[in-house]
C-alpha positions as CSV (number, residue, x, y, z in Angstrom):
1,M,0.0,0.0,0.0
2,A,1.4,3.4,-1.0
3,E,1.6,6.2,1.5
4,K,-1.5,8.4,1.6
5,S,-1.5,12.1,0.8
6,A,-2.6,14.6,3.5
7,R,-4.5,17.8,2.9
8,R,-4.0,20.8,5.2
9,L,-7.2,22.1,6.7
10,T,-5.9,25.2,8.3
11,P,-4.6,28.5,6.8
12,E,-1.0,28.6,5.7
13,G,1.5,30.3,8.1
14,E,-0.9,30.3,11.1
15,H,-0.6,28.1,14.2
16,W,-3.6,25.8,14.5
17,F,-4.0,22.4,16.3
18,F,-6.7,20.3,17.9
19,G,-4.8,18.4,20.6
20,Y,-5.1,14.9,21.9
21,Y,-5.8,11.7,20.0
22,D,-8.7,10.2,22.0
23,V,-10.9,13.3,22.3
24,P,-14.0,13.8,20.0
25,S,-12.8,16.3,17.4
26,F,-15.3,15.6,14.6
27,S,-18.9,16.4,14.7
28,T,-21.3,13.4,14.6
29,D,-21.9,13.8,10.9
30,G,-18.1,14.1,10.2
31,E,-18.5,17.4,8.4
32,K,-17.0,19.8,11.1
33,H,-13.9,19.8,13.2
34,L,-12.9,21.6,16.3
35,C,-9.6,23.4,16.6
36,H,-7.4,25.9,18.5
37,R,-5.6,28.9,17.0
38,V,-2.6,30.5,18.8
39,G,-0.1,33.2,17.9
40,F,3.1,31.3,18.5
41,R,4.7,27.9,18.7
42,E,8.3,28.5,19.8
43,R,7.8,28.8,23.6
44,M,5.6,27.7,26.5
45,Q,2.3,29.6,27.1
46,N,2.1,32.1,29.9
47,R,-0.8,33.5,31.9
48,E,-1.6,36.2,29.4
49,D,-1.6,33.9,26.3
50,V,-5.1,33.2,24.8
51,A,-6.1,30.4,22.5
52,E,-9.0,31.0,20.1
53,L,-11.5,28.2,19.7
54,A,-13.0,27.5,16.3
55,V,-15.3,25.1,14.4
56,M,-14.1,24.3,10.9
57,D,-15.8,22.9,7.8
58,I,-13.8,19.9,6.7
59,E,-14.5,20.4,2.9
60,S,-14.3,24.1,2.5
61,G,-11.8,25.0,5.3
62,G,-14.1,27.8,6.4
63,Y,-14.2,28.4,10.1
64,D,-15.9,30.3,12.9
65,I,-14.2,31.5,16.0
66,F,-16.7,31.1,18.8
67,A,-14.7,31.6,22.0
68,H,-11.3,32.0,23.5
69,T,-9.6,30.6,26.6
70,S,-6.7,31.1,29.0
71,A,-6.7,27.5,30.2
72,W,-4.9,25.6,27.5
73,N,-1.6,23.9,26.6
74,F,0.1,22.6,23.4
75,Q,-0.6,18.9,24.0
76,Q,-4.3,18.8,24.9
77,G,-5.4,22.4,24.2
78,S,-8.4,23.4,26.4
79,M,-9.8,19.8,26.3
80,L,-12.1,21.2,23.6
81,Q,-14.5,18.5,22.4
82,W,-18.1,17.8,21.2
83,H,-20.7,17.0,23.8
84,P,-21.4,13.2,23.4
85,T,-25.2,13.6,23.6
86,K,-26.2,17.2,22.8
87,T,-26.3,18.5,19.2
88,D,-24.2,21.5,18.2
89,T,-22.7,21.6,21.7
90,V,-19.1,21.7,22.8
91,I,-17.2,21.4,26.0
92,Y,-13.9,23.2,26.9
93,N,-12.0,24.6,29.9
94,D,-11.5,28.3,30.7
95,W,-10.1,30.5,33.5
96,R,-12.8,32.8,34.8
97,G,-13.1,34.8,37.9
98,G,-9.9,33.5,39.3
99,R,-10.7,29.8,38.9
100,Y,-10.7,27.1,36.3
101,V,-14.1,26.1,35.0
102,G,-15.6,23.7,32.4
103,V,-17.7,25.4,29.8
104,E,-20.6,23.8,27.9
105,R,-21.5,26.0,24.9
106,N,-24.2,25.7,22.2
107,L,-22.7,26.8,19.0
108,K,-26.0,27.8,17.4
109,T,-27.4,29.9,20.3
110,G,-24.2,30.9,22.0
111,S,-25.7,29.9,25.4
112,E,-23.3,28.6,28.1
113,R,-23.4,26.5,31.2
114,L,-20.5,26.4,33.6
115,Y,-19.1,23.4,35.5
116,D,-17.3,24.2,38.8
117,R,-14.2,22.3,37.8
118,P,-12.2,21.9,34.5
119,V,-12.9,18.8,32.5
120,A,-10.3,16.1,32.1
121,N,-12.5,13.5,30.4
122,V,-16.2,13.3,29.6
123,S,-18.3,10.1,30.0
124,P,-19.8,8.8,26.7
125,T,-23.2,8.9,28.5
126,G,-22.9,12.7,28.7
127,K,-23.9,12.7,32.3
128,H,-20.5,13.0,34.1
129,A,-17.0,14.2,33.6
130,L,-13.7,13.5,35.5
131,S,-11.6,16.4,36.7
132,I,-8.0,16.6,38.1
133,N,-5.7,19.2,39.4
134,F,-4.3,21.0,36.3
135,D,-1.9,23.2,38.4
136,R,-0.3,20.1,39.8
137,L,-0.1,18.6,36.3
138,F,1.6,21.8,35.1
139,D,4.3,21.4,37.7
140,F,4.7,17.8,36.7
141,R,4.4,18.1,32.9
142,P,3.8,21.7,31.7
143,G,2.6,20.5,28.3
144,Y,-0.5,19.0,29.9
145,G,-1.4,21.4,32.7
146,Y,-2.5,25.0,33.0
147,C,-0.3,27.9,34.3
148,Q,-2.8,30.3,35.8
149,Q,-2.0,29.7,39.5
150,K,0.1,27.7,41.9
151,D,-1.0,24.3,43.0
152,P,-2.6,24.7,46.5
153,W,-1.2,21.2,47.4
154,A,2.3,21.7,45.9
155,D,4.0,20.8,49.1
156,V,1.8,17.8,49.9
157,K,2.9,14.4,48.5
158,A,-0.5,12.7,48.7
159,P,-3.3,15.1,49.7
160,K,-6.4,13.7,51.3
161,D,-8.6,16.5,49.9
162,D,-7.4,16.5,46.2
163,G,-7.3,13.8,43.6
164,V,-9.9,12.6,41.1
165,W,-13.2,14.6,41.0
166,L,-16.5,13.6,39.4
167,T,-18.5,16.4,37.9
168,D,-22.3,16.1,37.4
169,L,-22.8,17.7,34.0
170,G,-26.5,18.3,34.8
171,T,-25.9,20.4,37.9
172,G,-22.3,21.4,37.1
173,R,-21.1,20.5,40.6
174,S,-18.2,18.2,41.5
175,E,-17.2,15.9,44.3
176,L,-13.9,14.3,45.3
177,I,-14.2,10.5,44.6
178,I,-10.6,9.3,44.9
179,S,-8.0,11.2,47.0
180,Y,-4.3,11.1,46.5
181,E,-4.1,9.6,50.0
182,T,-6.4,6.8,48.9
183,M,-4.3,6.2,45.7
184,Y,-1.2,5.9,47.8
185,E,-2.7,3.3,50.0
186,L,-3.3,1.2,46.8
187,V,-0.2,1.9,44.7
188,G,2.5,2.4,47.4
189,S,5.9,3.6,46.4
190,P,8.2,2.9,43.4
191,E,11.4,1.2,44.4
192,D,13.6,4.2,43.9
193,C,11.2,6.8,45.2
194,P,10.0,6.3,48.8
195,E,6.9,8.2,49.8
196,P,6.5,9.7,46.4
197,K,4.7,13.0,45.5
198,L,1.8,11.7,43.3
199,N,0.1,13.1,40.3
200,V,-2.6,11.9,37.9
201,N,-1.4,12.5,34.4
202,H,-4.1,10.9,32.2
203,I,-7.7,9.7,33.0
204,T,-10.4,8.2,30.7
205,F,-13.8,6.6,30.9
206,N,-14.3,3.3,29.2
207,T,-16.7,3.0,26.2
208,D,-19.9,2.8,28.2
209,G,-19.0,5.1,31.1
210,S,-19.1,2.3,33.7
211,R,-15.5,2.5,34.7
212,F,-12.4,4.6,34.1
213,L,-8.7,4.3,34.2
214,F,-6.0,6.8,35.3
215,L,-2.2,6.9,35.2
216,V,-0.7,7.6,38.7
217,R,2.8,9.0,38.3
218,N,5.5,10.1,40.8
219,F,7.4,13.4,40.7
220,P,10.8,11.8,40.1
221,L,13.7,12.4,42.5
222,Q,16.8,14.1,41.0
223,G,18.6,11.7,38.6
224,K,15.7,9.3,38.5
225,T,12.9,8.8,35.9
226,R,9.2,8.9,36.6
227,Q,7.3,5.7,37.0
228,T,3.7,4.9,36.3
229,A,1.0,2.7,37.9
230,L,-2.2,2.1,36.0
231,V,-5.4,2.1,38.1
232,T,-9.1,1.5,37.2
233,A,-12.3,2.2,39.1
234,D,-16.0,2.3,38.9
235,A,-17.6,5.5,37.6
236,G,-18.2,6.7,41.1
237,G,-14.6,5.9,42.3
238,E,-15.4,2.5,43.9
239,N,-13.8,-0.9,43.3
240,M,-10.3,0.5,42.5
241,F,-8.0,-2.0,40.8
242,K,-4.2,-1.8,40.2
243,L,-4.1,-3.0,36.6
244,S,-0.4,-2.4,36.3
245,D,2.1,-1.9,39.1
246,W,4.8,0.8,39.2
247,G,6.9,0.6,36.1
248,G,6.5,1.7,32.5
249,T,3.0,2.5,31.1
250,S,2.3,5.1,28.4
251,H,-0.5,5.7,25.9
252,Y,-3.7,3.7,25.9
253,H,-7.2,3.4,24.3
254,W,-10.3,1.5,25.4
255,R,-11.5,-1.2,23.0
256,D,-14.7,-1.7,24.8
257,A,-16.0,-1.6,28.4
258,S,-13.4,-4.1,29.7
259,V,-10.4,-4.4,27.3
260,V,-7.8,-1.6,27.0
261,A,-4.8,-1.4,24.6
262,F,-1.8,0.3,26.2
263,Y,1.9,0.6,25.5
264,S,3.8,-0.8,28.5
265,V,6.7,-2.9,29.6
266,G,4.2,-5.6,30.3
267,A,5.6,-7.0,33.5
268,E,2.3,-8.7,34.3
269,L,1.9,-10.2,30.8
270,G,5.1,-12.0,30.1
271,N,8.5,-11.2,28.5
272,D,7.6,-9.3,25.4
273,G,9.1,-6.1,26.9
274,W,7.9,-2.7,25.7
275,Q,4.9,-3.4,23.5
276,L,1.4,-2.5,22.7
277,Y,-0.8,-4.9,24.8
278,E,-4.4,-5.6,25.2
279,L,-5.3,-6.2,28.8
280,T,-8.7,-7.1,30.4
281,D,-9.8,-4.9,33.3
282,L,-10.0,-6.5,36.8
283,T,-7.6,-9.2,35.6
284,Y,-4.0,-9.7,34.6
285,T,-5.0,-11.5,31.3
286,G,-3.9,-10.1,28.0
287,A,-1.2,-10.3,25.3
288,A,0.9,-8.2,23.0
289,I,-1.0,-7.3,19.8
290,D,1.9,-7.7,17.3
291,P,5.5,-7.6,18.7
292,A,7.0,-7.4,15.2
293,F,5.0,-4.2,14.3
294,F,4.5,-2.1,17.3
295,L,8.2,-1.4,18.0
296,R,8.0,2.1,19.5
297,D,5.7,4.1,21.7
298,G,2.8,5.9,19.9
299,H,-0.6,7.3,20.3
300,N,-2.9,4.3,19.7
301,S,-6.6,4.4,18.9
302,Y,-9.1,1.8,17.7
303,S,-11.2,2.6,14.6
304,P,-15.0,3.2,15.4
305,D,-15.7,-0.4,14.3
306,R,-12.7,-1.7,16.3
307,T,-11.1,-3.5,13.3
308,L,-8.2,-1.1,12.8
309,M,-5.6,0.5,15.0
310,L,-4.3,4.0,14.3
311,Y,-0.8,4.7,15.5
312,D,2.0,7.3,15.3
313,S,5.6,7.6,16.5
314,Y,7.9,10.1,18.1
315,P,10.7,11.5,15.8
316,D,13.3,9.1,14.5
317,D,17.0,10.0,13.9
318,R,15.9,12.0,10.8
319,E,13.4,13.9,12.9
320,L,10.5,12.2,11.1
321,R,7.2,11.2,12.8
322,H,5.5,8.3,11.2
323,L,1.8,7.5,10.8
324,Y,0.6,3.9,10.8
325,L,-2.5,1.9,10.3
326,Y,-2.8,-1.7,11.5
327,D,-5.5,-4.2,10.5
328,L,-6.4,-6.1,13.7
329,L,-8.2,-8.9,11.8
330,K,-5.5,-9.5,9.2
331,K,-2.6,-8.8,11.6
332,H,-1.0,-6.6,9.1
333,G,0.1,-2.9,9.3
334,V,1.1,-0.2,6.8
335,Q,2.8,3.2,7.0
336,L,0.5,6.0,5.9
337,G,3.1,8.8,5.8
338,S,6.1,10.4,7.4
339,F,6.3,14.0,8.5
340,Y,9.3,16.2,9.4
341,S,9.2,17.4,12.9
342,P,11.5,20.4,13.5
343,P,13.3,20.1,16.9
344,V,12.0,22.2,19.7
345,S,13.8,24.0,22.5
346,V,11.4,22.8,25.2
347,N,9.8,19.3,24.9
348,D,6.4,20.4,26.1
349,I,5.8,22.6,23.0
350,R,6.5,19.7,20.6
351,C,3.8,18.8,18.1
352,D,2.9,15.1,18.2
353,L,0.7,13.9,15.3
354,H,-2.0,12.8,17.7
355,P,-4.1,11.1,14.9
356,R,-7.8,11.0,15.3
357,W,-10.7,9.1,13.7
358,S,-13.8,10.5,12.0
359,P,-17.0,8.9,13.3
360,D,-17.4,6.7,10.1
361,G,-13.8,5.6,10.2
362,R,-13.1,6.9,6.6
363,R,-10.9,9.9,7.5
364,I,-8.3,10.8,10.1
365,T,-6.9,14.2,11.1
366,F,-3.6,15.0,12.8
367,D,-1.5,17.9,13.9
368,S,2.0,18.6,12.4
369,T,4.7,21.2,12.0
370,H,6.3,19.7,8.8
371,E,5.5,22.9,6.8
372,G,7.2,25.2,9.3
373,F,4.1,26.1,11.2
374,R,1.6,24.3,13.4
375,G,-1.2,23.0,11.1
376,M,-4.0,20.5,11.1
377,Y,-4.3,17.9,8.3
378,V,-6.9,15.5,7.0
379,M,-6.3,12.2,5.2
380,D,-8.8,9.8,3.5
381,I,-7.9,6.2,4.3
């Protein structure tokens, strides 16, 4: 299969991006796409920097700027996404009145509803969202957090009054469902980091909203690397399960309500080493998908019908990021394209491809800087 061509969606010379690979970027009909526009790409954002939020027509490239936000970063933007159950409605995060909030906005009427906490992940049921401490995340990995204020628990390793929050999207109110203190009771300490300062880096509901997973990571000691424990829980925070102990775990995507694909060292699953595994929640059963194909860490996502896996890579020794498509039924993969990634001065401003599926599985979009600016691209597959 020859490499596919990609078409730029966004204006030449301007800096546009969507963000993460597992957040709903396409409208339900696949005709519109959400995106951020910023005025720079060569440095980290600061408190005064604003991202414009837009909805773009996939075919014409026409767009409407509908809002702006001061709560954003280069890896995940403002968590801008389509509401899973409300037509013409989007969700994003903002900084208003000296606090972070989640915003629910109807694009046709312009009406808004506010949530009392910023959104980290939205349930596919449309009833709840998960929230975490984005200030703590900024201290840990600036490319994923927000910079508007200092973490109130910066000096506390495992706070009892911070952690994972559940937001009722009907009332807009949140409650703490898993504290960092409770997490520590479950995951303990990595071998080289006694009594670690903990942080939740990524968190995601499964496909029916019944459970969610989150990555618990430690602030590393000087000269040491961070480690990760993978934890799952019921939607209300009950029945926590340590799916993967301290070690190496990276990107993931839920196949269904119980099976998750994740890139890991796979200590619980045998001796395949760093690989893309499928693992069943609440068990330690699973296996590597294809050790000969998934050789490096990448952002992995199942196609809507769960027959294909979309994958990308970090830059190789030629500074090329590669885009892959793998047939899970035929056990065969192809390279869709390679894109030059200019080196950056600070890792957190890098531009990962973060490839994303259209609802019908016929198109993908991705972010890239191969033309010398930050742009968004579409590819028919």
